[in-house]
C-alpha positions in Angstrom: 26.1 127.7 124.0 30.0 128.6 124.0 30.7 124.8 123.3 28.4 125.1 120.5 30.2 128.2 119.3 33.9 126.4 119.7 32.6 123.4 118.0 31.6 125.2 114.6 34.8 127.8 114.8 37.4 124.5 114.9 34.8 123.2 111.8 35.1 126.1 109.9 39.1 126.0 109.8 39.5 122.6 109.3 37.3 123.3 106.1 39.3 126.1 105.2 42.9 124.2 105.3 41.2 121.1 103.3 40.6 123.9 100.3 43.9 125.1 100.7 45.6 121.7 100.7 43.2 121.0 97.7 44.2 124.4 96.0 48.0 123.3 96.5 47.9 120.0 95.2 46.0 120.8 91.8 48.5 123.8 91.3 51.6 120.9 91.3 49.8 118.5 89.6 48.8 121.3 86.7 52.8 122.7 87.0 54.1 119.2 86.3 51.5 118.4 83.7 52.7 121.9 81.4 55.9 121.1 82.3 55.9 117.4 80.6 54.2 119.1 78.0 57.0 120.5 76.4 56.5 123.8 77.0 58.2 124.5 79.7 61.0 126.5 80.5 63.6 123.9 81.3 62.7 122.0 78.6 63.5 124.8 76.2 67.0 125.6 77.8 67.7 121.4 77.4 66.8 121.2 73.9 69.2 125.2 73.2 71.7 123.4 75.2 71.4 119.8 72.9 71.0 121.1 69.6 73.8 121.3 67.8 75.4 124.4 66.5 76.6 125.5 63.1 78.8 127.6 64.4 80.8 125.0 66.2 84.1 124.9 64.4 86.1 121.3 65.3 90.1 121.6 64.9 91.3 118.4 62.5 94.5 116.7 62.8 94.7 117.2 66.5 98.6 116.3 67.8 98.4 114.5 70.9 102.1 113.8 71.7 104.0 115.0 74.4 105.7 118.6 73.9 107.8 118.4 76.9 111.0 118.1 76.9 111.8 114.7 78.1 116.0 114.0 77.9 116.3 117.0 80.1 113.9 115.3 82.6 116.0 112.2 81.9 119.3 113.9 82.4 118.2 115.6 86.0 117.3 112.0 87.2 120.1 110.0 85.7 122.1 108.1 89.1 125.4 109.3 89.9 128.1 106.5 89.8 130.6 106.9 92.7 134.0 105.4 92.7 135.0 102.5 95.3 136.7 103.6 98.4 140.2 102.5 99.7 140.7 99.3 100.8 140.7 100.4 104.6 137.3 101.9 104.9 136.0 98.6 104.7 135.0 99.0 108.2 133.7 102.8 108.0 130.8 103.4 109.5 130.3 107.4 108.9 128.4 108.0 112.4 130.0 105.6 114.5 133.8 106.0 113.1 135.8 105.3 116.5 138.7 107.7 114.9 136.9 110.3 114.7 135.1 110.0 118.1 138.0 110.1 120.0 138.4 113.8 118.9 135.6 114.4 121.3 135.9 115.0 125.2 135.5 112.0 127.7 133.4 114.0 129.8 129.7 112.5 130.3 131.3 109.5 127.8 130.4 112.2 125.2 132.7 110.7 123.0 130.9 107.3 123.3 127.7 108.6 121.3 126.7 108.8 117.8 128.5 111.7 115.7 127.3 111.9 112.2 130.1 114.0 110.0 129.1 117.2 109.0 128.6 118.2 105.0 131.8 118.8 104.5 133.2 115.4 105.9 130.7 113.5 104.2 132.3 110.6 102.0 131.9 110.2 97.8 132.8 107.1 97.5 131.2 103.4 97.8 132.4 101.7 101.1 134.0 98.1 99.8 132.6 95.1 100.9 135.5 92.3 103.2 137.5 90.3 101.1 136.3 87.1 100.1 132.4 88.8 101.1 129.7 86.0 100.1 126.0 86.5 99.3 123.8 86.5 102.7 121.8 83.4 103.8 118.2 83.5 102.8 115.6 83.6 105.3 115.0 82.4 107.8 118.5 81.3 107.9 119.6 84.7 107.7 118.0 85.6 111.5 120.5 82.9 112.8 123.7 82.9 110.8 125.9 85.2 109.4 128.7 84.0 107.0 132.1 84.5 108.3 133.7 86.5 105.4 131.1 89.1 105.8 132.3 90.4 109.1 135.3 88.7 109.8 136.3 89.2 113.6 135.9 87.2 116.5 136.3 89.2 119.1 132.4 88.9 120.2 132.7 85.3 120.5 135.6 85.2 123.0 134.3 88.4 125.3 130.6 87.4 125.0 131.2 83.4 125.4 129.8 82.9 128.4 126.5 85.1 127.4 125.5 83.2 124.6 125.1 86.0 122.3 127.3 85.0 119.5 129.2 81.7 118.3 131.6 81.1 115.6 131.0 77.4 114.0 132.3 76.3 110.7 133.4 79.5 108.9 129.6 81.3 110.5 128.6 83.1 113.0 125.4 81.9 114.9 123.4 83.6 116.8 122.0 81.0 119.5 118.8 84.0 120.9 120.5 84.0 124.5 122.0 86.6 125.6 122.9 87.4 129.2 119.1 88.1 129.8 118.0 84.8 127.3 120.5 81.7 128.2 117.7 79.2 127.3 116.3 81.7 124.3 113.5 84.3 123.8 110.9 81.4 124.1 111.9 80.8 127.9 112.4 84.3 128.8 108.9 85.5 127.9 107.6 81.9 129.8 109.7 83.3 132.7 108.1 86.9 132.4 104.6 85.4 132.2 105.1 83.7 135.2 106.0 87.0 137.3 103.8 89.3 135.7 100.4 88.6 133.5 100.8 89.3 130.2 98.2 86.1 128.6 95.1 88.3 129.5 96.6 91.5 128.0 96.2 93.0 131.7 100.0 94.2 131.3 101.3 95.4 127.5 104.8 96.7 127.8 107.6 95.1 130.7 110.8 96.7 131.0 113.7 94.7 131.7 116.8 96.8 132.5 119.0 93.2 133.1 123.0 94.9 134.1 122.8 98.3 132.6 
């Protein structure tokens, strides 16, 4: 008996849910129909906004030209012209000036570090090119060759003659890509590293070779 009462209660509850759902669906349908008929509040607002107004005043002959002062902008961005420095400044490098470096203490080789000049000592001129300066070679030749006239000093070719860093040939400097660690070139050096550490599979991404230093 209790089971029959429970089932009847469930049927009544289900019927109520069905009627509620049907009522909601019908309400939404009627609301949508009312909106589509043109009498909805939303449509009336749209009509008011889109309806042309007789009070709108259009300004004729609008001027679209710029009105900022372009002359002042050009003057403020004008490139400054610097005079050339004296001829003895051909090899001048601001932060590596040897004459200035010798004024610093020798303790811990401080005088060998980079010492950039303060603002009041900075030059306001253009460092001149060496006498006989020529246009550098285009890439990729410029990677291995530099005209001697652009850096007319052979000291490194003598001091580093056995280390294969730089060579002087026919008025040009040639960089074989060797050096103390690369006597046979960088490619051979990389192959030598690969024979010692596993670099092919990406296990080792960085190798530090301190050399003689």
